[in-house]
Backbone as ProteinMPNN parsed JSONL, in Angstrom:
{"seq_chain_A": "XXXXXXXXXXXXXXXXXXXXXXXXXXXXXXXXXXXXXXXXXXXXXXXXXXXXXXXXXXXXXXXXXXXXXXXXXXXXXXXXXXXXXXXXXXXXXXXXXXXXXXXXXXXXXXXXXXXXXXXXXXXXXXXXXXXXXXXXXXXXXXXXXXXXXXXXXXXXXXXXXXXXXXXXXXX", "coords_chain_A": {"N_chain_A": [[0.625, -1.076, 0.035], [0.397, 1.977, -0.742], [1.072, 5.563, 0.184], [0.545, 9.104, -0.233], [1.664, 12.161, 0.353], [0.93, 15.671, 0.026], [2.237, 18.767, -0.019], [1.595, 22.186, -0.187], [1.373, 25.634, -0.927], [2.925, 26.877, 1.313], [5.219, 29.009, 2.636], [8.433, 29.51, 3.279], [10.183, 30.983, 3.626], [9.354, 33.063, 5.504], [8.808, 32.153, 7.635], [10.517, 30.546, 8.384], [10.781, 27.878, 9.617], [8.701, 24.741, 9.062], [6.772, 22.572, 10.63], [5.122, 19.466, 10.509], [3.076, 16.275, 10.604], [2.791, 13.054, 9.351], [0.247, 10.725, 9.157], [0.058, 7.403, 9.14], [-2.463, 4.496, 8.76], [-2.734, 1.317, 9.069], [-4.935, -1.389, 8.781], [-4.716, -2.434, 12.209], [-2.565, -1.103, 13.19], [-0.883, 2.078, 13.596], [0.941, 4.344, 12.186], [3.289, 7.323, 12.884], [5.109, 9.989, 11.642], [6.888, 12.37, 12.193], [7.664, 15.748, 11.042], [10.401, 18.165, 10.418], [10.813, 20.908, 8.91], [13.421, 23.344, 8.269], [14.593, 26.417, 7.184], [17.328, 28.663, 6.437], [16.84, 32.057, 7.705], [16.273, 35.173, 6.007], [19.159, 37.132, 6.415], [20.227, 40.018, 7.11], [22.698, 42.384, 6.654], [24.626, 45.49, 7.953], [27.07, 47.51, 6.406], [29.793, 49.909, 7.055], [29.378, 49.663, 10.671], [29.355, 52.267, 12.155], [29.29, 55.665, 11.434], [31.0, 58.085, 11.267], [31.032, 61.497, 10.894], [32.768, 63.73, 11.572], [33.599, 67.421, 11.974], [31.193, 70.047, 11.036], [29.676, 72.796, 9.549], [27.042, 74.558, 11.004], [24.032, 74.212, 9.567], [25.152, 73.626, 6.869], [25.359, 70.861, 4.553], [27.329, 67.973, 4.634], [29.907, 66.167, 3.273], [28.822, 63.261, 1.718], [28.961, 59.705, 2.729], [28.991, 56.328, 2.78], [26.81, 53.581, 3.355], [26.858, 49.77, 2.981], [23.82, 47.668, 2.178], [23.211, 44.272, 2.926], [22.637, 40.612, 2.083], [23.126, 37.958, 3.528], [21.784, 35.129, 4.425], [19.503, 32.488, 3.732], [17.278, 33.032, 2.921], [14.901, 35.482, 1.036], [15.129, 38.838, 1.528], [12.793, 41.021, 2.793], [12.534, 44.132, 2.489], [10.794, 47.114, 4.516], [11.287, 49.604, 5.483], [13.535, 52.628, 5.365], [15.482, 54.697, 7.112], [16.398, 57.627, 8.733], [17.566, 59.289, 11.746], [17.719, 61.963, 13.605], [20.612, 64.864, 12.761], [20.542, 63.965, 9.87], [20.487, 62.674, 6.734], [19.266, 60.522, 4.12], [19.554, 58.693, 0.873], [19.097, 56.141, -1.274], [19.752, 53.048, -3.126], [18.292, 50.723, -3.021], [16.354, 47.901, -3.483], [13.0, 46.5, -3.216], [12.826, 44.085, -2.433], [15.661, 41.634, -1.154], [17.463, 39.575, -2.695], [19.27, 36.316, -1.481], [22.86, 36.088, -1.229], [22.884, 38.007, -3.37], [24.135, 40.698, -4.896], [24.732, 43.672, -2.647], [22.96, 46.657, -1.778], [23.42, 50.203, -1.826], [23.189, 52.579, 0.614], [23.344, 55.963, 1.06], [24.583, 58.924, 3.554], [24.014, 61.82, 4.469], [25.085, 64.531, 6.636], [23.772, 67.243, 8.43], [23.773, 69.713, 10.174], [21.722, 71.135, 12.876], [22.466, 72.455, 15.173], [25.162, 73.488, 17.068], [27.537, 71.858, 18.604], [27.773, 68.155, 19.851], [26.385, 65.763, 17.901], [24.281, 63.223, 17.493], [22.642, 60.327, 16.06], [20.881, 57.846, 13.672], [20.95, 55.684, 11.221], [18.324, 53.388, 10.294], [17.136, 50.252, 9.119], [14.539, 48.532, 8.682], [13.093, 45.559, 8.467], [12.3, 42.106, 7.096], [13.88, 40.509, 8.533], [15.986, 38.748, 11.248], [15.936, 40.395, 14.44], [15.119, 43.089, 13.504], [14.537, 46.434, 13.684], [18.033, 46.91, 11.775], [20.668, 48.722, 12.684], [22.824, 51.673, 11.838], [25.081, 53.769, 13.673], [25.066, 56.906, 13.968], [27.183, 59.862, 13.643], [28.51, 63.314, 14.361], [29.721, 66.636, 14.527], [28.383, 69.833, 15.184], [29.572, 72.65, 14.374], [29.965, 76.152, 14.638], [29.58, 79.396, 12.018], [32.767, 81.041, 11.783], [32.903, 83.88, 13.1], [32.912, 87.158, 10.908], [36.221, 88.978, 10.163], [37.631, 91.778, 10.597], [39.846, 93.465, 8.364], [42.69, 96.178, 8.529], [44.915, 97.899, 6.545], [47.682, 99.74, 5.549], [49.042, 98.933, 8.896], [49.431, 101.139, 10.313], [49.686, 105.047, 10.031], [51.193, 107.755, 8.7], [51.347, 111.008, 9.666], [53.161, 112.933, 9.792], [54.669, 116.341, 10.607], [52.134, 118.517, 11.752], [50.511, 121.802, 11.856], [48.892, 122.767, 14.716], [45.284, 122.608, 14.361], [45.407, 122.391, 11.733], [44.625, 120.861, 8.714], [46.034, 117.701, 7.227], [46.948, 116.279, 4.629], [45.031, 113.783, 2.64], [45.08, 110.284, 3.349]], "CA_chain_A": [[-0.278, -0.048, 0.167], [1.319, 3.337, -1.17], [0.593, 6.786, 0.978], [1.097, 10.276, -0.542], [1.464, 13.425, 0.988], [1.418, 16.963, -0.816], [2.17, 19.792, 0.901], [1.411, 23.362, -0.896], [1.065, 26.982, -0.631], [3.538, 27.223, 2.024], [6.275, 30.147, 2.383], [9.129, 29.087, 4.191], [11.028, 32.154, 3.813], [8.526, 34.021, 6.007], [9.164, 31.819, 9.268], [12.024, 29.72, 8.599], [10.44, 26.722, 9.975], [7.401, 24.327, 8.896], [6.563, 21.443, 11.424], [4.131, 18.793, 10.303], [3.224, 15.319, 10.926], [2.46, 12.039, 8.558], [-0.023, 9.455, 10.03], [-0.675, 6.389, 8.294], [-2.956, 3.638, 9.361], [-2.644, -0.042, 8.127], [-5.226, -2.329, 9.902], [-4.795, -1.844, 13.374], [-1.194, -0.349, 13.18], [-0.741, 3.042, 13.007], [2.503, 5.002, 12.387], [3.462, 8.575, 12.834], [6.027, 10.647, 11.067], [6.931, 14.175, 12.475], [8.566, 16.309, 10.296], [10.4, 19.372, 10.915], [11.769, 21.513, 7.897], [13.974, 24.431, 8.54], [15.55, 26.945, 6.271], [17.848, 29.872, 7.141], [16.032, 33.069, 7.399], [16.789, 36.179, 5.545], [20.284, 37.869, 7.356], [20.675, 41.399, 6.727], [24.244, 42.953, 7.085], [25.004, 46.895, 7.177], [28.769, 47.816, 6.771], [30.065, 49.605, 8.215], [28.217, 49.577, 11.776], [29.353, 53.403, 12.348], [29.563, 56.482, 10.58], [31.501, 59.697, 11.906], [31.321, 63.04, 9.998], [33.568, 65.021, 12.053], [32.858, 68.77, 12.226], [30.289, 70.482, 9.565], [29.375, 74.398, 9.605], [25.688, 74.536, 11.338], [23.016, 74.909, 8.342], [26.081, 72.823, 5.845], [25.526, 69.946, 4.442], [28.721, 67.275, 4.514], [30.216, 65.348, 2.08], [28.187, 61.833, 1.868], [29.582, 58.275, 3.285], [28.027, 55.116, 2.065], [26.625, 52.041, 3.919], [26.108, 48.405, 1.963], [23.109, 46.436, 2.868], [23.517, 43.106, 2.107], [21.466, 39.545, 2.907], [23.862, 36.425, 3.533], [21.029, 34.497, 5.046], [18.878, 32.114, 2.822], [15.497, 33.798, 2.658], [14.591, 37.053, 0.431], [15.014, 39.744, 2.728], [12.006, 41.825, 2.632], [13.02, 45.984, 3.303], [10.139, 47.794, 4.616], [11.702, 51.024, 5.446], [14.795, 52.865, 5.494], [15.287, 56.119, 7.659], [17.668, 58.425, 9.665], [17.201, 60.402, 12.938], [18.857, 62.946, 13.915], [20.7, 65.392, 12.045], [21.16, 62.92, 8.994], [19.727, 62.414, 5.708], [19.755, 58.97, 3.334], [19.411, 58.517, -0.293], [19.43, 54.207, -1.584], [19.414, 52.288, -4.376], [17.913, 49.364, -2.476], [14.979, 47.365, -4.022], [12.069, 46.112, -1.804], [13.577, 42.614, -1.832], [16.893, 41.393, -1.672], [17.719, 37.803, -2.711], [20.126, 36.075, -0.722], [23.809, 36.022, -2.277], [22.349, 39.316, -4.464], [24.917, 42.374, -4.794], [24.21, 44.502, -1.833], [22.577, 48.014, -2.221], [23.932, 51.212, -1.218], [22.533, 53.879, 1.454], [23.89, 57.418, 1.009], [23.86, 59.283, 4.289], [24.59, 62.841, 4.602], [25.042, 65.163, 8.107], [23.685, 68.814, 8.272], [23.695, 70.141, 11.923], [21.008, 72.36, 13.059], [22.748, 73.112, 16.291], [26.395, 73.563, 17.545], [27.909, 70.93, 19.384], [28.208, 66.863, 19.397], [24.776, 65.304, 17.18], [24.333, 61.721, 16.918], [21.5, 59.746, 15.047], [21.217, 56.288, 13.33], [20.556, 54.651, 9.856], [17.78, 52.35, 10.591], [16.528, 49.389, 8.216], [13.177, 47.824, 8.836], [12.757, 44.332, 7.277], [11.609, 40.76, 7.827], [15.076, 39.946, 9.009], [15.908, 38.866, 13.026], [16.398, 41.508, 15.197], [14.891, 44.292, 13.089], [15.148, 46.865, 12.672], [19.141, 47.174, 11.96], [20.983, 50.194, 12.843], [24.208, 52.116, 11.931], [25.158, 54.746, 14.585], [25.565, 58.408, 13.138], [27.698, 61.194, 14.65], [29.181, 64.409, 13.931], [29.664, 67.888, 15.477], [28.164, 70.947, 14.499], [30.463, 74.013, 14.456], [29.238, 77.643, 14.519], [30.577, 79.633, 11.604], [33.465, 81.968, 12.281], [32.706, 85.718, 13.093], [33.755, 87.809, 10.067], [36.877, 89.72, 10.721], [37.992, 92.949, 9.43], [41.594, 94.068, 8.719], [43.388, 97.358, 8.344], [46.165, 97.957, 5.982], [48.272, 99.541, 6.395], [48.727, 99.158, 9.945], [49.262, 102.784, 11.197], [49.403, 106.137, 8.961], [52.036, 108.941, 9.473], [50.737, 112.318, 8.681], [54.409, 113.934, 10.038], [54.074, 117.32, 11.754], [50.823, 119.518, 11.265], [50.379, 122.896, 12.651], [47.244, 122.751, 15.568], [44.07, 123.029, 13.576], [45.4, 122.347, 10.247], [44.5, 119.527, 8.025], [46.903, 116.993, 6.825], [46.632, 115.465, 3.33], [44.446, 112.353, 2.986], [45.94, 108.937, 3.325]], "C_chain_A": [[0.837, 1.131, -0.111], [0.537, 4.471, -0.704], [1.187, 7.764, -0.219], [0.911, 11.224, -0.107], [1.872, 14.662, 0.074], [1.114, 17.938, -0.102], [2.185, 20.889, 0.068], [1.132, 24.198, -0.574], [1.688, 27.551, 1.026], [4.693, 28.394, 1.897], [7.197, 30.146, 3.203], [9.88, 30.134, 4.801], [10.427, 33.175, 4.755], [9.063, 33.423, 7.83], [10.261, 31.245, 9.607], [11.841, 28.531, 9.157], [9.133, 26.078, 9.765], [7.604, 22.565, 9.705], [5.09, 20.566, 10.853], [4.176, 17.061, 10.413], [2.436, 14.319, 9.871], [1.688, 10.784, 9.294], [-0.76, 8.934, 9.002], [-1.191, 5.25, 9.133], [-2.975, 1.982, 8.508], [-3.413, -0.942, 9.05], [-5.371, -1.708, 11.108], [-3.716, -1.162, 13.877], [-1.357, 1.343, 12.954], [0.599, 3.869, 13.304], [2.654, 6.491, 12.13], [4.812, 9.049, 12.59], [6.121, 11.927, 11.48], [8.127, 14.732, 11.795], [9.369, 17.795, 10.698], [11.267, 20.239, 9.79], [12.445, 22.851, 8.02], [14.966, 24.996, 7.478], [16.276, 28.258, 7.12], [17.24, 31.052, 6.987], [17.086, 33.959, 6.747], [18.076, 36.792, 6.517], [20.96, 38.978, 6.772], [21.908, 41.956, 7.538], [24.326, 44.408, 6.933], [26.278, 46.857, 7.622], [28.996, 49.131, 6.342], [29.001, 49.804, 9.324], [28.332, 51.433, 12.443], [29.824, 54.461, 11.187], [29.679, 57.824, 11.358], [31.544, 60.754, 10.765], [31.868, 64.071, 10.462], [32.998, 66.417, 12.08], [32.317, 69.353, 10.575], [29.789, 71.734, 10.496], [27.617, 73.694, 10.364], [24.903, 74.857, 9.763], [23.919, 74.085, 7.298], [25.557, 71.809, 5.513], [26.994, 69.17, 4.134], [28.962, 66.798, 3.548], [29.395, 63.911, 2.398], [29.246, 60.696, 1.863], [28.402, 57.388, 2.939], [28.395, 53.895, 3.181], [25.937, 50.947, 2.957], [25.244, 47.779, 2.751], [23.442, 45.423, 2.042], [22.719, 41.942, 2.749], [22.556, 38.366, 2.611], [23.081, 35.535, 4.309], [20.349, 33.865, 3.626], [17.876, 32.351, 2.414], [15.902, 35.144, 1.707], [14.35, 37.597, 1.517], [13.849, 40.743, 2.037], [11.963, 43.384, 3.061], [11.573, 46.604, 2.956], [10.66, 49.19, 4.752], [13.182, 51.312, 5.817], [15.023, 54.211, 5.74], [16.592, 56.484, 8.418], [16.803, 59.145, 10.545], [18.268, 60.932, 13.136], [19.088, 63.926, 12.764], [21.293, 64.969, 10.554], [20.254, 62.823, 7.88], [20.034, 61.137, 5.011], [19.219, 59.223, 2.136], [19.646, 56.752, -0.492], [19.193, 54.181, -2.589], [18.85, 50.933, -4.394], [16.452, 49.182, -2.923], [14.06, 46.855, -2.734], [12.384, 44.889, -1.3], [15.219, 42.634, -2.392], [17.3, 40.035, -1.506], [19.025, 37.395, -1.909], [21.428, 35.827, -1.626], [23.657, 37.376, -3.655], [23.422, 40.494, -4.067], [24.018, 42.804, -3.818], [23.714, 46.068, -2.486], [23.391, 49.085, -1.647], [23.163, 52.202, -0.519], [23.427, 54.684, 1.734], [23.87, 58.203, 2.171], [24.712, 60.584, 4.184], [24.623, 63.536, 6.268], [25.019, 66.801, 7.364], [23.255, 68.813, 9.936], [22.964, 71.245, 11.911], [21.426, 72.895, 14.213], [24.593, 72.649, 16.635], [26.503, 72.473, 18.767], [27.824, 69.344, 18.968], [26.532, 66.564, 19.055], [25.222, 63.829, 16.78], [22.796, 61.422, 16.52], [21.702, 58.125, 14.961], [20.296, 56.401, 11.962], [19.69, 53.845, 10.689], [16.938, 51.416, 9.429], [15.686, 48.905, 8.777], [13.041, 46.614, 7.688], [12.389, 43.179, 7.945], [12.83, 39.561, 8.449], [14.856, 39.699, 10.599], [16.512, 40.04, 13.244], [16.216, 42.91, 14.573], [14.451, 45.54, 14.143], [16.923, 47.022, 13.027], [19.442, 48.786, 12.014], [22.39, 50.323, 12.683], [24.25, 53.362, 12.927], [25.664, 55.804, 13.773], [26.02, 59.308, 13.936], [28.447, 62.133, 13.79], [29.256, 65.356, 14.552], [29.686, 69.189, 14.495], [28.772, 72.102, 15.128], [29.431, 75.134, 13.917], [30.07, 78.329, 13.467], [31.383, 80.833, 12.156], [32.996, 83.292, 12.16], [33.223, 86.298, 11.961], [34.512, 88.558, 10.704], [37.344, 90.782, 9.588], [39.454, 92.998, 9.55], [41.845, 95.377, 8.406], [44.557, 97.539, 7.434], [46.359, 99.432, 5.088], [48.212, 99.467, 8.23], [48.633, 100.479, 11.038], [49.791, 103.796, 9.542], [50.168, 107.214, 10.002], [51.874, 110.506, 8.631], [51.884, 113.403, 8.98], [53.734, 114.92, 10.714], [53.087, 118.361, 11.267], [51.148, 120.442, 12.139], [48.979, 122.289, 13.309], [46.36, 123.311, 14.536], [44.132, 122.775, 12.133], [44.993, 121.174, 10.031], [45.534, 118.961, 7.255], [46.395, 116.645, 5.557], [46.112, 113.941, 3.78], [45.571, 111.381, 2.689], [44.735, 107.917, 3.215]], "O_chain_A": [[1.991, 1.084, 0.316], [-0.636, 4.518, -1.075], [2.065, 7.397, -1.001], [-0.296, 11.454, -0.04], [2.944, 14.694, -0.53], [0.015, 18.118, 0.424], [3.041, 20.643, -0.782], [0.376, 24.047, 0.386], [1.117, 28.372, 1.743], [5.01, 28.598, 0.725], [6.941, 30.88, 4.157], [10.183, 30.273, 5.985], [11.043, 34.239, 4.808], [9.488, 34.052, 8.799], [10.885, 31.295, 10.667], [12.905, 27.92, 9.26], [8.213, 26.739, 10.246], [8.38, 21.673, 9.363], [4.028, 21.188, 10.84], [5.282, 16.532, 10.31], [1.361, 14.779, 9.487], [2.331, 9.946, 9.926], [-1.647, 9.387, 8.279], [-0.553, 4.94, 10.139], [-3.282, 1.838, 7.325], [-2.828, -1.345, 10.056], [-5.99, -0.651, 11.237], [-3.831, -0.608, 14.97], [-2.052, 1.717, 12.009], [1.156, 3.999, 14.394], [2.115, 6.915, 11.108], [5.712, 8.568, 13.279], [5.266, 12.682, 11.017], [9.286, 14.333, 11.91], [8.688, 18.545, 11.398], [12.491, 20.168, 9.897], [11.593, 23.694, 7.739], [15.893, 24.36, 6.977], [15.864, 28.721, 8.184], [16.996, 31.208, 5.791], [18.304, 33.779, 6.783], [17.671, 36.88, 7.676], [21.995, 38.946, 6.106], [22.046, 41.96, 8.761], [24.112, 44.787, 5.782], [26.696, 46.425, 8.696], [28.451, 49.532, 5.314], [27.846, 50.082, 9.004], [27.409, 51.827, 13.156], [30.557, 54.169, 10.242], [28.783, 58.464, 11.907], [32.234, 60.575, 9.761], [31.662, 65.205, 10.028], [31.778, 66.483, 12.229], [32.796, 69.181, 9.454], [29.572, 71.734, 11.708], [27.212, 72.545, 10.185], [25.315, 75.722, 8.991], [23.075, 73.67, 6.504], [24.9, 71.496, 6.506], [27.787, 69.761, 3.401], [28.116, 66.967, 2.669], [29.46, 63.557, 3.575], [30.235, 60.721, 1.131], [27.207, 57.673, 2.85], [29.44, 53.447, 3.652], [24.877, 51.076, 2.344], [25.578, 47.332, 3.848], [23.831, 45.472, 0.875], [22.155, 42.146, 3.823], [22.741, 37.953, 1.467], [23.822, 34.969, 5.113], [20.508, 34.455, 2.557], [17.502, 31.805, 1.377], [17.009, 35.683, 1.695], [13.602, 37.165, 2.394], [13.991, 41.179, 0.895], [11.282, 43.71, 4.033], [11.1, 46.704, 1.824], [10.28, 49.947, 3.858], [13.917, 50.52, 6.406], [14.844, 55.008, 4.819], [17.568, 55.765, 8.631], [15.663, 59.542, 10.303], [19.433, 60.581, 12.944], [18.238, 64.048, 11.882], [22.306, 65.497, 10.094], [19.068, 62.911, 8.199], [21.112, 60.621, 5.306], [18.299, 60.041, 2.167], [20.445, 56.203, 0.266], [18.524, 55.028, -3.18], [18.849, 50.153, -5.347], [15.556, 50.018, -2.801], [14.4, 46.848, -1.552], [12.304, 44.552, -0.119], [15.798, 43.179, -3.332], [17.455, 39.447, -0.435], [19.842, 38.297, -1.727], [21.209, 35.378, -2.751], [24.356, 37.453, -4.666], [23.416, 41.068, -2.978], [22.817, 42.541, -3.862], [24.123, 46.486, -3.569], [24.191, 48.663, -0.812], [22.331, 52.749, -1.243], [24.316, 54.396, 2.534], [22.688, 58.547, 2.175], [25.903, 60.538, 3.875], [24.07, 62.831, 7.113], [25.651, 67.351, 6.461], [22.579, 68.031, 10.603], [23.242, 72.226, 11.221], [20.826, 73.929, 14.505], [25.056, 71.536, 16.39], [25.677, 72.326, 19.668], [27.801, 69.143, 17.754], [25.61, 67.003, 19.742], [26.129, 63.417, 16.057], [21.897, 62.247, 16.681], [22.324, 57.37, 15.708], [19.256, 57.031, 11.77], [20.134, 53.527, 11.793], [16.029, 52.013, 8.851], [16.117, 48.681, 9.908], [12.925, 46.71, 6.466], [12.173, 43.145, 9.156], [12.75, 38.358, 8.699], [13.918, 40.196, 11.221], [17.348, 40.621, 12.552], [16.937, 43.839, 14.935], [14.08, 45.358, 15.303], [17.283, 47.21, 14.189], [18.782, 49.735, 11.592], [23.183, 49.498, 13.137], [23.205, 54.013, 12.897], [26.586, 55.64, 12.974], [25.373, 59.625, 14.934], [28.933, 61.829, 12.701], [28.715, 65.109, 15.63], [30.43, 69.53, 13.576], [28.505, 72.468, 16.273], [28.491, 75.066, 13.126], [31.277, 78.135, 13.611], [30.815, 81.61, 12.924], [32.71, 83.752, 11.055], [34.382, 85.894, 11.864], [34.073, 89.032, 11.751], [37.418, 90.737, 8.361], [40.134, 92.678, 10.524], [40.863, 95.825, 7.813], [45.486, 97.014, 8.049], [45.595, 100.009, 4.314], [47.251, 100.008, 8.776], [48.029, 100.68, 12.092], [50.111, 103.378, 8.43], [50.04, 107.492, 11.194], [52.163, 110.91, 7.505], [51.751, 114.559, 8.579], [52.652, 114.78, 11.284], [53.404, 119.036, 10.287], [51.897, 120.21, 13.088], [48.171, 121.572, 12.717], [46.634, 124.339, 13.916], [43.16, 122.893, 11.387], [44.929, 120.358, 10.951], [46.055, 119.767, 6.484], [45.173, 116.763, 5.464], [46.468, 113.204, 4.7], [46.606, 111.549, 2.044], [44.953, 106.707, 3.166]]}, "name": "protein", "num_of_chains": 1, "seq": "XXXXXXXXXXXXXXXXXXXXXXXXXXXXXXXXXXXXXXXXXXXXXXXXXXXXXXXXXXXXXXXXXXXXXXXXXXXXXXXXXXXXXXXXXXXXXXXXXXXXXXXXXXXXXXXXXXXXXXXXXXXXXXXXXXXXXXXXXXXXXXXXXXXXXXXXXXXXXXXXXXXXXXXXXXX"}
């Protein structure tokens, strides 16, 4: 006697684990086979883990720095949101899904301080990978622009000897 089991409509990439049982009976005997199928979930990775922008004048935008998002897991990574917090902005070329072993995508980050002093923030990627959202720590320092300085040249003028109440020649 032959038994057939067909399982369809399951998406292993979402939960990563499928448990089921096969029960067969033959006369008075019953046989149970428990099966567990597991695959590795998507595994998002951000590199580097931190970006430091150094000093930037308040209200000015820094040069950009890049972060690479890749998927080293087995399942397809579904990206729901990429955003920054604090005085930082991002643009990216990331698709909505990132297959395993696919080339990573690039997130470009800039710093525009709104106040003087140490500024911090984060780049966050929300997805269906474990420990979502993934984060990159961002930092920079806002600097006030220097006050305009006046200079005089030459440093001194010599009018020579003048009679009291008389005007000298202009210099």
